[in-house]
C-alpha positions as CSV (number, residue, x, y, z in Angstrom):
1,X,-34.7,31.9,-7.3
2,X,-34.0,33.9,-3.9
3,X,-32.9,32.4,-0.9
4,X,-36.2,32.6,1.1
5,X,-38.1,31.0,-1.8
6,X,-35.5,28.3,-1.9
7,X,-35.8,27.5,1.6
8,X,-39.5,27.5,1.5
9,X,-39.5,25.1,-1.2
10,X,-37.1,23.0,0.8
11,X,-39.3,23.2,3.9
12,X,-42.5,22.8,2.0
13,X,-41.7,20.8,-1.3
14,X,-44.0,20.4,-4.2
15,X,-42.1,17.0,-4.6
16,X,-43.0,15.0,-1.5
17,X,-40.1,13.1,-2.1
18,X,-37.9,15.8,-1.1
19,X,-39.8,16.3,2.3
20,X,-37.6,17.7,5.0
21,X,-37.7,15.3,7.8
22,X,-36.7,16.4,11.3
23,X,-36.2,14.3,14.2
24,X,-37.1,15.0,17.7
25,X,-36.2,13.9,20.7
26,X,-39.5,12.6,22.9
27,X,-39.7,15.9,25.3
28,X,-39.4,18.4,22.0
29,X,-41.8,16.0,20.2
30,X,-44.4,16.4,22.8
31,X,-43.8,19.9,23.1
32,X,-44.3,20.6,19.8
33,X,-47.8,18.5,19.9
34,X,-48.7,20.8,22.7
35,X,-47.9,23.8,20.7
36,X,-49.9,22.7,17.8
37,X,-52.8,21.7,19.9
38,X,-52.9,24.8,21.7
39,X,-52.8,26.9,18.5
40,X,-55.1,24.7,16.4
41,X,-52.3,24.1,14.1
42,X,-50.7,20.8,12.8
43,X,-47.6,19.8,14.0
44,X,-45.7,20.3,10.9
45,X,-47.3,23.8,10.3
46,X,-45.9,24.8,13.8
47,X,-42.5,23.1,13.2
48,X,-42.2,25.1,10.0
49,X,-43.0,28.4,11.7
50,X,-40.5,27.3,14.3
51,X,-37.8,26.8,12.0
52,X,-38.5,30.1,9.9
53,X,-38.4,32.0,13.0
54,X,-35.0,30.5,14.1
55,X,-33.6,31.0,10.8
56,X,-34.9,34.8,10.7
57,X,-33.2,34.7,14.3
58,X,-30.0,33.7,13.2
59,X,-29.9,35.9,10.4
60,X,-30.6,38.9,12.4
61,X,-27.8,37.9,14.9
62,X,-25.4,37.2,12.6
63,X,-25.9,40.8,10.9
64,X,-25.8,42.4,14.3
65,X,-22.5,40.6,14.9
66,X,-20.9,41.6,11.7
67,X,-22.0,45.1,12.4
68,X,-20.4,45.0,15.9
69,X,-17.2,44.0,14.2
70,X,-17.5,46.9,11.8
71,X,-17.4,49.5,14.8
72,X,-14.4,51.1,16.0
73,X,-13.2,49.7,19.4
74,X,-14.2,53.3,20.7
75,X,-17.9,52.5,19.2
76,X,-17.9,49.4,20.8
77,X,-17.0,50.7,24.3
78,X,-19.8,53.2,23.9
79,X,-22.4,50.8,22.6
80,X,-21.5,48.1,25.3
81,X,-21.8,50.9,28.1
82,X,-25.3,52.1,26.7
83,X,-26.4,48.5,26.5
84,X,-25.5,48.7,30.4
85,X,-27.9,51.4,30.8
86,X,-25.3,54.2,31.3
87,X,-26.1,57.6,30.4
88,X,-23.9,59.7,27.9
89,X,-22.5,61.6,30.7
90,X,-21.6,58.4,32.6
91,X,-20.2,56.9,29.5
92,X,-18.0,60.0,28.9
93,X,-16.8,60.0,32.4
94,X,-15.9,56.5,32.3
95,X,-14.2,56.8,29.0
96,X,-12.6,60.2,29.6
97,X,-14.0,61.6,26.5
98,X,-16.8,64.7,26.5
99,X,-20.5,64.0,26.3
100,X,-20.7,65.7,23.0
101,X,-18.1,62.6,21.7
102,X,-20.4,60.3,23.1
103,X,-23.2,61.7,21.4
104,X,-21.2,61.5,18.2
105,X,-20.5,57.9,18.5
106,X,-23.7,56.9,19.4
107,X,-24.9,58.7,16.2
108,X,-22.6,56.8,14.3
109,X,-22.9,53.7,15.8
110,X,-26.6,53.9,15.8
111,X,-26.1,54.5,12.1
112,X,-24.4,51.4,11.3
113,X,-27.1,49.1,13.1
114,X,-29.8,51.1,11.2
115,X,-31.4,52.1,14.6
116,X,-32.8,55.1,16.1
117,X,-32.4,55.1,19.7
118,X,-30.4,53.7,22.5
119,X,-33.3,51.6,23.4
120,X,-33.4,50.0,19.9
121,X,-29.8,49.2,20.4
122,X,-30.3,47.5,23.9
123,X,-33.3,45.5,22.3
124,X,-31.3,44.7,19.4
125,X,-28.4,43.3,21.6
126,X,-30.4,42.4,24.8
127,X,-29.1,38.9,24.5
128,X,-25.5,40.0,24.5
129,X,-23.5,40.0,27.8
130,X,-21.7,43.1,28.6
131,X,-21.1,42.7,32.0
132,X,-17.1,42.5,31.3
133,X,-17.4,46.0,30.0
134,X,-18.5,47.7,33.2
135,X,-14.8,47.7,34.7
136,X,-13.7,49.0,31.1
137,X,-10.2,50.5,31.2
138,X,-10.4,53.6,28.8
139,X,-7.1,52.9,27.1
140,X,-8.0,49.3,25.8
Protein backbone atom coordinates (compact mmCIF):
# COMPACT_ATOMS: atom_id res chain seq x y z
CA UNK A 1 0.00 0.00 0.00
CA UNK A 2 1.43 3.40 -0.96
CA UNK A 3 2.13 6.07 1.62
CA UNK A 4 -0.73 8.18 0.24
CA UNK A 5 -3.20 5.30 0.45
CA UNK A 6 -1.90 4.43 3.88
CA UNK A 7 -2.39 8.01 5.01
CA UNK A 8 -5.84 8.19 3.44
CA UNK A 9 -6.93 5.09 5.37
CA UNK A 10 -5.45 6.59 8.50
CA UNK A 11 -7.50 9.78 8.24
CA UNK A 12 -10.55 8.08 6.72
CA UNK A 13 -10.54 4.52 8.08
CA UNK A 14 -13.08 1.92 7.06
CA UNK A 15 -12.86 0.62 10.63
CA UNK A 16 -14.25 3.51 12.70
CA UNK A 17 -12.39 2.22 15.77
CA UNK A 18 -9.19 3.52 14.13
CA UNK A 19 -10.64 6.98 13.57
CA UNK A 20 -8.14 9.79 13.93
CA UNK A 21 -9.13 12.25 16.63
CA UNK A 22 -7.74 15.76 16.52
CA UNK A 23 -8.18 18.12 19.42
CA UNK A 24 -8.47 21.79 18.53
CA UNK A 25 -8.41 24.75 20.81
CA UNK A 26 -11.73 26.65 20.90
CA UNK A 27 -10.61 29.41 18.50
CA UNK A 28 -9.43 26.92 15.86
CA UNK A 29 -12.52 24.76 16.35
CA UNK A 30 -14.69 27.81 15.76
CA UNK A 31 -12.69 28.77 12.67
CA UNK A 32 -13.00 25.22 11.33
CA UNK A 33 -16.77 25.40 11.85
CA UNK A 34 -16.90 28.73 9.98
CA UNK A 35 -14.94 27.32 7.04
CA UNK A 36 -17.19 24.27 6.95
CA UNK A 37 -20.32 26.40 7.00
CA UNK A 38 -19.11 28.75 4.28
CA UNK A 39 -18.04 25.86 2.03
CA UNK A 40 -21.16 23.82 2.83
CA UNK A 41 -18.98 20.90 3.94
CA UNK A 42 -18.73 18.97 7.15
CA UNK A 43 -16.08 19.90 9.70
CA UNK A 44 -14.55 16.46 9.16
CA UNK A 45 -14.24 17.05 5.40
CA UNK A 46 -12.68 20.46 5.93
CA UNK A 47 -10.28 19.09 8.56
CA UNK A 48 -9.26 16.25 6.24
CA UNK A 49 -8.68 18.68 3.35
CA UNK A 50 -6.64 21.01 5.54
CA UNK A 51 -4.55 18.16 6.91
CA UNK A 52 -3.91 16.73 3.43
CA UNK A 53 -2.93 20.18 2.13
CA UNK A 54 -0.61 20.77 5.08
CA UNK A 55 1.07 17.40 4.55
CA UNK A 56 1.58 18.03 0.84
CA UNK A 57 2.98 21.49 1.60
CA UNK A 58 5.32 19.97 4.16
CA UNK A 59 6.47 17.34 1.67
CA UNK A 60 7.19 20.01 -0.97
CA UNK A 61 9.07 22.13 1.58
CA UNK A 62 11.22 19.17 2.62
CA UNK A 63 11.95 18.33 -1.02
CA UNK A 64 12.95 21.95 -1.72
CA UNK A 65 15.22 22.01 1.33
CA UNK A 66 16.92 18.78 0.21
CA UNK A 67 17.39 20.25 -3.25
CA UNK A 68 18.80 23.46 -1.75
CA UNK A 69 21.30 21.51 0.31
CA UNK A 70 22.41 19.66 -2.84
CA UNK A 71 23.32 22.94 -4.56
CA UNK A 72 26.88 24.18 -4.61
CA UNK A 73 27.59 27.27 -2.48
CA UNK A 74 27.80 29.36 -5.66
CA UNK A 75 24.46 28.02 -6.91
CA UNK A 76 22.95 28.91 -3.52
CA UNK A 77 24.31 32.44 -3.85
CA UNK A 78 22.88 32.79 -7.36
CA UNK A 79 19.52 31.32 -6.30
CA UNK A 80 19.26 33.57 -3.25
CA UNK A 81 20.03 36.69 -5.25
CA UNK A 82 17.61 35.64 -7.98
CA UNK A 83 14.92 35.20 -5.32
CA UNK A 84 15.73 38.74 -4.17
CA UNK A 85 14.87 39.92 -7.71
CA UNK A 86 18.43 40.61 -8.82
CA UNK A 87 18.97 40.39 -12.57
CA UNK A 88 21.66 38.12 -14.01
CA UNK A 89 23.87 41.17 -14.62
CA UNK A 90 23.39 42.38 -11.04
CA UNK A 91 24.16 38.91 -9.69
CA UNK A 92 27.27 38.73 -11.88
CA UNK A 93 28.48 42.12 -10.64
CA UNK A 94 27.79 41.23 -7.00
CA UNK A 95 29.61 37.89 -7.25
CA UNK A 96 32.41 39.09 -9.56
CA UNK A 97 31.57 36.52 -12.23
CA UNK A 98 30.36 36.85 -15.81
CA UNK A 99 26.66 37.03 -16.72
CA UNK A 100 27.19 33.87 -18.79
CA UNK A 101 28.41 32.07 -15.65
CA UNK A 102 25.32 33.27 -13.78
CA UNK A 103 23.18 31.98 -16.64
CA UNK A 104 24.90 28.58 -16.44
CA UNK A 105 24.40 28.42 -12.66
CA UNK A 106 20.73 29.37 -13.08
CA UNK A 107 20.23 26.69 -15.73
CA UNK A 108 21.81 24.06 -13.45
CA UNK A 109 19.93 25.02 -10.32
CA UNK A 110 16.61 25.26 -12.15
CA UNK A 111 17.27 21.75 -13.43
CA UNK A 112 17.91 20.54 -9.88
CA UNK A 113 14.65 22.09 -8.68
CA UNK A 114 12.85 20.78 -11.78
CA UNK A 115 11.75 24.31 -12.66
CA UNK A 116 11.75 26.35 -15.85
CA UNK A 117 12.23 29.97 -14.84
CA UNK A 118 13.41 32.35 -12.16
CA UNK A 119 9.81 33.25 -11.43
CA UNK A 120 9.05 29.59 -10.69
CA UNK A 121 12.09 29.49 -8.42
CA UNK A 122 10.91 32.63 -6.61
CA UNK A 123 7.49 31.07 -6.18
CA UNK A 124 8.91 27.75 -4.93
CA UNK A 125 11.03 29.54 -2.33
CA UNK A 126 8.70 32.47 -1.64
CA UNK A 127 8.52 31.83 2.10
CA UNK A 128 12.29 31.66 2.52
CA UNK A 129 14.10 34.64 4.01
CA UNK A 130 17.04 35.61 1.82
CA UNK A 131 17.54 39.06 3.34
CA UNK A 132 20.95 38.10 4.78
CA UNK A 133 22.15 37.31 1.26
CA UNK A 134 21.87 40.97 0.12
CA UNK A 135 25.18 41.89 1.76
CA UNK A 136 26.79 38.76 0.38
CA UNK A 137 30.56 38.52 0.39
CA UNK A 138 31.52 36.83 -2.90
CA UNK A 139 34.39 34.91 -1.31
CA UNK A 140 32.13 33.13 1.20
